N, C-alpha and C positions, 0 to 999 in steps of 0.2 A: 239405118244405124244398127251396128252390130254390138251385142253385149257378149263379152267373153267371160266364161266362168271356168275356173280351174276346178276340175272335179276332185283332185286329190287334196284340195285346201278347204276344209270345212271350217266355219267360224269357231267351232269348239276346239278343233286341233290347233288353230292359230292362237287362241286364247291360252291354251295349255302350254304352248311353246313360250309365250310371253311371261308366264308365271315364273316368279323367282322363288327360291327356297323361302319357306315360311319365316325363318330366322337365321341371322348370320351369327358367327361367334361373338360379335359385339353386342348382340341383343339377348343372348342367353344369360340369365342372371347367375353370377357366381358370387357367393357370399364369402367374405373374409371371416375367419374365426376371430373371436375376441382377442386371442393372443397375437394373431397377425395384425389386427388393427392397432393394438397397443404398441407393438414393435415398430410398425410403420410410422405412427404418430411420434414416437420417441425419436426415431431417426430424423424425421422432418424437423422436429423442434431443436434437436442438437445441431443440425446443419444450419438452421437459420441463426441460431446464437453464434455459431462460428462465422457465419457470413457477416453479421453485424460487428463482430470483434475483429474482422479482417484476418482471421486465422486460416491461412491457406492450407496448412497441414491438417487442421481439423476438418475443413471442407473436403479435401481430397480423400481423406480417410472414410468419409461417409458417402462419397459419390461413386457412381459407376465409373469404370475405367475410362470410357470415352469422355464423360463430363469432367472427370478429374483432370484429364489432359487439357481440356478447353479452359478450365479454371487456372491451371498452372502456367499456361502460355503467357498471358499478359503480366503476371506477377514476375516471371523470369526476365521479361524484357523491360520491366519498370513502367509499363504502360497502363497498369490498372489504376483506376481512380480510387483515391482514398476516401473513406467515409469520415464524417465528423466523429470525434471521440464518442464511443458508445455509452459511457457512463454506466448507470445501472440498467440491466436488461432483464426482462421477465417475459416468458412466454405465457400469454393470457389464456389462449385456447388453441387447440389444433382440431380442425373439423375435417371429417372425410367428406369431400365434395362428390367424388365419383370414383368408382373402381371397376375394373374389368379383369378378373383373374389375377394375373401377376403384375398389373399396372394400376396405380392409383393416383388420383389428384387430391391433394390435401391443401387446406388453407391454414396458415399459421398466423396468428394474431400476436404481435410483439409490442410490448410497451417499453419505451426507453426514455431515459433522461437525456435531454439535449440542452446545450447552453442557449439561453434566451438573450435577447438584445440588452436587457438590463443586468446581464451577468448572473442572473439567477438560473436555476435549472427548471426547464419546462418539460412536461411529459408529452411524448409523441407516440401515437399508436400507428403501426403500419401492418398491412396485410401482405403476406408473401404467399404466392401460389407455388406449390412444390409438387413435382411429379416423382413418384417413387416406383422402383421396379424391384421385383424379387430377383436377387442375384445370389447364386450358391446358397440357397436356403435362408438368406437374410434380406433385409430391405436396404436399398441404396438409392440415393437421390440422383435422378437423371436430368432434371432441369429445375430452375427456380426463377420466378419473375415477380417483380414488385407490382 
């Protein structure tokens, strides 16, 4: 039985080749300034209020150009599902969930009055996840999901 050993392949050099950089751009902590965080939270909160009010113009104004186009398409064709009347809306909290430089994931907690079965108003709380991007020095919404 023959054992072949490659002389130019030492275990150390093989390990060094397998090593990856110590950190990627997504692992480097980039901190938002308090002003950036406040502006991003305000944009996310205003967007969610426009979303619940079914205000397409308000949503597209606060969205990135690509997301604004996606929002406007169903509205133009009449295919967008209408939400129940919003009643009173209140943003309870906007929390920064995760951020990486010019991209952030925010959670917006909204309380709204909805009609109940007995024709009274019931309060409903919903959580909306919002992705914000820095565009031209300001924050714009790039995606939102319930």
